C-alpha positions as CSV (number, residue, x, y, z in Angstrom):
1,X,110.3,148.0,87.0
2,X,108.7,147.8,83.1
3,X,109.7,144.6,81.1
4,X,112.7,145.6,78.6
5,X,115.2,143.7,76.4
6,X,117.3,145.0,79.5
7,X,115.9,142.6,81.8
8,X,115.9,140.3,78.8
9,X,119.4,140.2,78.7
10,X,120.5,140.4,82.0
11,X,117.9,136.9,82.4
12,X,119.4,135.2,79.4
13,X,123.2,135.6,80.4
14,X,122.0,134.2,84.0
15,X,119.7,131.2,82.8
16,X,121.1,131.0,79.5
17,X,122.1,128.4,77.7
18,X,125.7,128.5,80.1
19,X,123.4,128.2,83.3
20,X,123.7,124.2,85.4
21,X,120.4,124.3,86.7
22,X,121.6,124.5,89.9
23,X,120.2,127.4,91.7
24,X,121.4,130.9,92.8
25,X,120.5,131.3,95.6
26,X,122.6,130.0,99.0
27,X,119.0,129.2,101.0
28,X,117.9,126.6,97.9
29,X,121.5,125.8,96.3
30,X,121.5,124.4,100.0
31,X,118.3,122.0,99.6
32,X,119.6,120.8,96.0
33,X,123.3,120.3,97.4
34,X,121.3,117.9,99.8
35,X,119.4,115.8,97.4
36,X,122.5,115.3,94.8
37,X,124.7,114.2,96.9
38,X,122.5,111.0,98.3
39,X,123.0,107.8,95.9
40,X,119.5,106.9,94.1
41,X,118.2,110.4,94.0
42,X,116.7,110.0,90.5
43,X,112.8,109.6,88.7
44,X,109.9,109.3,91.7
45,X,108.6,106.6,89.6
46,X,111.3,104.0,89.7
47,X,112.9,102.0,92.9
48,X,110.6,100.5,95.6
49,X,107.8,102.1,97.1
50,X,109.2,103.3,100.7
51,X,107.7,106.6,102.9
52,X,108.1,109.2,101.5
53,X,111.3,108.3,99.2
54,X,113.1,106.9,103.3
55,X,115.6,105.0,103.1
56,X,114.7,101.3,103.6
57,X,115.9,99.9,106.6
58,X,114.6,96.4,106.4
59,X,114.2,94.1,110.1
60,X,115.6,91.1,111.8
61,X,111.5,90.8,114.3
62,X,113.7,88.2,115.7
63,X,116.4,90.2,117.1
64,X,115.8,93.8,115.5
65,X,118.8,96.6,115.1
66,X,117.7,99.6,115.0
67,X,120.8,101.7,115.4
68,X,121.9,104.6,112.8
69,X,117.8,105.4,113.2
70,X,116.2,108.5,115.1
71,X,112.5,108.3,113.1
72,X,111.4,105.0,112.5
73,X,108.6,105.1,110.1
74,X,106.7,101.5,110.1
75,X,103.4,100.4,108.5
76,X,100.2,98.9,110.7
77,X,98.9,97.1,108.3
78,X,95.7,96.4,110.1
79,X,91.5,96.7,110.5
80,X,90.1,94.8,112.6
81,X,88.6,97.4,114.8
82,X,86.9,99.3,112.5
83,X,83.2,99.6,112.9
84,X,81.7,101.0,109.3
85,X,83.8,99.7,106.1
86,X,86.9,97.9,106.2
87,X,90.3,98.4,103.9
88,X,92.4,100.6,106.2
89,X,94.3,97.5,106.3
90,X,96.0,98.4,102.5
91,X,96.6,102.0,103.6
92,X,100.3,101.6,104.1
93,X,100.7,100.2,101.0
94,X,98.4,103.2,99.5
95,X,100.8,105.4,101.2
96,X,104.0,104.0,99.9
97,X,102.7,104.1,96.3
98,X,102.3,107.6,96.9
99,X,105.4,109.1,94.5
100,X,105.6,112.9,94.8
101,X,106.0,113.8,98.5
102,X,108.8,116.5,99.5
103,X,111.8,116.6,99.6
104,X,111.7,120.0,100.7
105,X,109.2,121.8,103.6
106,X,109.2,125.3,102.0
107,X,107.1,126.6,105.0
108,X,109.5,124.8,107.6
109,X,112.5,125.1,105.7
110,X,114.1,122.0,106.3
111,X,114.3,118.2,104.4
112,X,113.4,115.9,107.3
113,X,114.5,113.0,105.5
114,X,117.7,114.9,104.5
115,X,117.7,116.1,108.0
116,X,117.2,113.0,110.3
117,X,118.0,109.4,109.8
118,X,115.0,108.0,108.9
119,X,114.3,104.8,107.6
120,X,111.5,102.6,106.5
121,X,111.5,99.8,108.6
122,X,108.8,97.8,107.2
123,X,105.8,96.6,108.6
124,X,105.0,95.6,112.2
125,X,105.0,92.0,112.2
126,X,101.9,90.4,113.3
127,X,101.8,86.2,114.2
128,X,98.0,86.6,113.6
129,X,95.9,88.4,111.1
130,X,91.9,87.8,112.9
131,X,92.3,88.2,116.7
132,X,92.4,92.0,117.1
133,X,93.8,91.8,120.7
134,X,96.9,89.4,119.8
135,X,97.7,91.9,117.2
136,X,97.8,95.0,120.3
137,X,100.0,93.1,121.7
138,X,101.9,92.5,118.6
139,X,102.2,96.0,118.1
140,X,102.6,97.3,121.6
141,X,105.9,94.7,121.6
142,X,106.8,96.0,118.5
143,X,107.0,99.5,119.5
144,X,108.3,99.0,122.7
145,X,111.8,97.5,120.8
146,X,111.9,100.8,118.9
147,X,111.0,103.1,121.7
148,X,113.5,101.6,124.2
149,X,116.3,101.6,121.1
150,X,115.5,105.7,122.0
151,X,114.4,106.0,118.6
152,X,111.4,107.8,117.2
153,X,108.2,106.2,115.7
154,X,106.1,107.6,113.1
155,X,103.7,105.5,112.0
156,X,101.1,104.1,109.4
157,X,97.4,102.7,109.8
158,X,95.4,100.7,109.7
159,X,92.8,101.8,111.7
160,X,93.0,104.1,114.6
161,X,92.1,101.2,116.9
162,X,96.1,101.4,116.1
163,X,96.6,104.2,118.5
164,X,96.3,102.0,121.6
165,X,99.1,99.5,122.0
166,X,101.3,102.5,120.1
167,X,100.8,105.2,122.9
168,X,101.1,102.1,125.4
169,X,104.6,101.5,124.0
170,X,105.6,105.5,123.8
171,X,103.7,106.7,126.9
172,X,105.2,103.7,129.7
173,X,108.3,105.8,131.7
174,X,105.3,108.8,132.1
175,X,102.0,110.1,130.4
176,X,101.9,112.0,127.2
177,X,100.1,114.8,125.4
178,X,98.3,114.4,122.3
179,X,97.2,116.4,119.6
180,X,94.2,114.3,118.2
181,X,93.0,116.0,114.5
182,X,90.1,113.4,113.3
183,X,86.0,113.5,112.9
184,X,85.7,111.6,116.5
185,X,86.7,112.0,119.7
186,X,87.6,108.2,119.6
187,X,87.0,107.9,124.0
188,X,83.8,105.2,123.6
189,X,83.2,102.3,125.6
190,X,83.2,98.7,125.1
191,X,81.6,98.2,121.5
192,X,80.0,95.0,120.5
193,X,81.4,92.9,123.6
194,X,85.0,94.3,123.7
195,X,86.6,97.9,123.9
196,X,89.5,97.4,122.1
197,X,88.6,98.9,118.3
198,X,88.5,102.0,116.7
199,X,86.8,104.0,118.6
200,X,87.8,104.4,121.8
201,X,91.7,104.4,121.5
202,X,92.0,106.8,123.9
203,X,89.9,106.2,126.7
204,X,91.8,102.8,127.2
205,X,94.9,104.9,126.9
206,X,94.3,107.4,129.6
207,X,93.1,104.3,132.1
208,X,95.9,102.8,130.7
209,X,97.9,105.4,132.6
210,X,99.9,106.5,129.2
211,X,98.2,109.7,128.4
212,X,97.6,112.6,129.8
213,X,93.9,114.4,129.6
214,X,94.4,117.5,130.9
215,X,98.1,117.7,128.0
216,X,95.2,116.7,125.3
217,X,93.4,118.6,122.4
218,X,91.0,116.3,119.9
219,X,90.5,119.4,116.8
220,X,87.9,118.2,114.4
221,X,85.2,116.6,116.2
222,X,82.1,116.7,114.3
223,X,78.8,113.9,113.6
224,X,75.9,112.0,115.6
225,X,77.8,109.9,117.6
226,X,79.0,112.5,120.4
227,X,77.4,110.4,123.2
228,X,79.8,108.2,123.0
229,X,82.6,110.9,124.0
230,X,81.1,111.9,127.9
231,X,84.8,110.5,128.3
232,X,87.0,113.1,126.7
233,X,85.0,116.2,128.5
234,X,85.0,114.0,132.0
235,X,88.2,113.3,131.8
236,X,89.6,117.0,131.1
237,X,90.3,116.9,127.5
238,X,90.0,119.8,124.9
239,X,87.4,119.0,121.9
240,X,87.9,122.1,119.0
241,X,84.5,120.9,117.3
242,X,84.4,121.5,113.3
243,X,81.5,123.7,113.5
244,X,83.0,126.2,115.5
245,X,86.2,126.2,113.1
246,X,85.6,128.7,110.9
247,X,85.2,131.5,113.6
248,X,87.3,130.2,116.2
249,X,90.1,130.2,113.2
250,X,93.0,128.1,112.8
251,X,95.8,130.5,114.2
252,X,93.9,130.8,117.8
253,X,93.5,126.8,117.8
254,X,97.8,126.5,117.2
255,X,98.0,128.7,120.2
256,X,95.3,126.3,121.7
257,X,97.5,123.1,121.1
258,X,100.8,124.3,122.1
259,X,99.1,126.1,125.6
260,X,97.6,122.7,126.1
261,X,100.2,120.1,125.6
262,X,102.6,122.8,126.6
263,X,107.0,121.9,126.5
264,X,106.2,118.1,127.7
265,X,106.9,115.1,125.4
266,X,103.5,114.7,123.2
267,X,102.4,112.2,120.1
268,X,100.6,113.3,117.4
269,X,97.4,111.4,115.8
270,X,96.1,112.6,112.7
271,X,93.1,110.4,111.2
272,X,92.4,111.1,107.7
273,X,88.4,111.5,108.1
274,X,89.0,114.3,110.2
275,X,89.5,115.8,106.9
276,X,86.1,116.7,104.4
277,X,85.0,113.8,102.2
278,X,85.6,115.9,99.3
279,X,89.7,116.1,100.1
280,X,89.5,112.2,101.2
281,X,86.5,110.3,100.8
282,X,88.8,106.9,101.0
283,X,87.6,106.4,104.9
284,X,86.0,104.4,106.5
285,X,83.9,106.8,108.4
286,X,83.6,109.6,106.6
287,X,82.0,112.7,108.1
288,X,80.8,115.2,106.0
289,X,81.9,118.7,107.8
290,X,85.2,118.5,108.4
291,X,88.5,120.1,107.8
292,X,90.2,121.5,104.0
293,X,94.2,119.8,103.3
294,X,94.8,123.8,103.5
295,X,93.7,124.3,107.0
296,X,95.1,120.9,108.1
297,X,98.8,122.1,106.8
298,X,98.5,125.6,108.9
299,X,97.9,123.8,111.6
300,X,100.5,121.5,111.2
301,X,102.7,123.9,110.2
302,X,102.2,126.6,113.6
303,X,103.2,123.3,115.4
304,X,107.6,123.8,114.7
305,X,108.9,123.4,118.2
306,X,107.2,121.0,120.0
307,X,108.6,117.7,122.2
308,X,107.1,115.6,119.3
309,X,107.6,111.9,120.4
310,X,106.0,109.6,118.1
311,X,102.8,110.1,115.2
312,X,100.6,108.9,113.0
313,X,98.1,108.5,110.1
314,X,95.5,106.0,110.2
315,X,92.3,105.0,108.3
316,X,92.9,106.0,104.8
317,X,90.9,102.9,103.0
318,X,92.3,103.0,99.6
319,X,89.2,100.8,98.1
320,X,87.5,103.8,98.5
321,X,89.3,106.1,97.3
322,X,89.2,106.1,93.3
323,X,91.8,109.6,92.9
324,X,94.3,108.6,95.3
325,X,93.2,111.9,96.4
326,X,93.5,110.5,100.2
327,X,96.3,108.6,100.1
328,X,97.5,112.0,99.0
329,X,96.7,114.1,101.6
330,X,97.6,111.2,104.1
331,X,101.6,111.3,102.7
332,X,101.4,115.1,103.2
333,X,100.3,114.9,106.5
334,X,102.9,112.5,106.9
335,X,105.7,114.6,105.1
336,X,104.7,117.8,108.0
337,X,104.4,115.1,111.1
338,X,108.4,114.0,110.3
339,X,109.0,118.1,109.5
340,X,108.2,118.9,112.6
341,X,110.3,116.0,114.5
342,X,113.1,118.0,113.1
343,X,112.4,120.7,115.2
344,X,111.4,118.4,118.1
345,X,113.2,118.9,121.3
346,X,113.1,115.5,121.6
347,X,115.4,115.1,119.1
348,X,118.4,117.1,119.9
349,X,120.2,114.3,122.2
350,X,120.2,111.4,119.7
351,X,123.1,110.8,118.1
352,X,124.3,112.6,115.1
353,X,122.3,113.8,111.8
354,X,121.6,113.8,108.2
355,X,120.3,111.6,105.5
356,X,121.5,107.8,106.4
357,X,121.0,106.6,102.3
358,X,124.7,106.6,102.1
359,X,125.1,103.8,105.0
360,X,125.8,99.8,104.4
361,X,122.8,98.8,106.2
362,X,119.6,101.1,104.4
363,X,118.8,100.6,101.2
364,X,118.1,103.8,98.8
365,X,116.0,103.0,96.3
366,X,113.3,106.0,95.6
367,X,109.4,105.2,95.8
368,X,107.9,104.3,92.6
């Protein structure tokens, strides 16, 4: 249809001086109404920074109360397990500082911070900042409290060694499946006189009986350390190498992942070094030839409906992230994982939906 004065008049009548700015489309109006219904919604650079602008819920670590929360987003600022350059302990702070993610997921058609009872509950309390294995014990104990309260954990690291104690909490009743997106399999053995490092969390989790390797798929694997990853193949994990992704294609990898994890409880772990350093240079062990941000988003959004019982984003090291692109990508992935939780069957039995920003126990300042 050609542009003419009649069409211009129609647009002026609809969107001119009398327009309130509210969407006319019922779908878009529904989203706008959710945002405007929460007190404190305003400038994205104002207020206390939280993950994804989620309400802040301070937790008394001596007597934790997670009442009213369906998803707890928790920081794990610990990088004692790195084998290359440190810095991921500042990852949670970097992701909290990203000021504009969501709130609407236009592909999955949800607003997770508003559709679920989500809170940023701060960071895992550590009793030592020098002892790696003690830090792992602290993580497991804190995550045990979250899981025991029937709350789904969404964690932000920190290095990838944190996923082992998290899986010990999430998989304590039954081994879970895993969708693992990374440059490295992280199934290596003892290194530097310890098996507790960021190159071995999934080997440890399998041996502890909390991770089912036959329901595990690892995507984006590449680099010169493949001889460390014998355990992935021996245990029955499915490995998709980064070099094969262009020929296989993201839709086929989505189909394979859904087939591998099936309808059982599944954990999703995302290492930022799965992305090519062109997209995410701010990490401790960058590997060229990685995924693009577009490929990662396509893959994650294709997982809608899996029984997601937890997830993490790890290895963001802001000291090497001059443009903040790495933290931006990490925060976006965190948002996508939270969006998937809206559709997780495990969410169906959890009490009440809807944002918790109006409750008296949650602070609603927006992220700075």
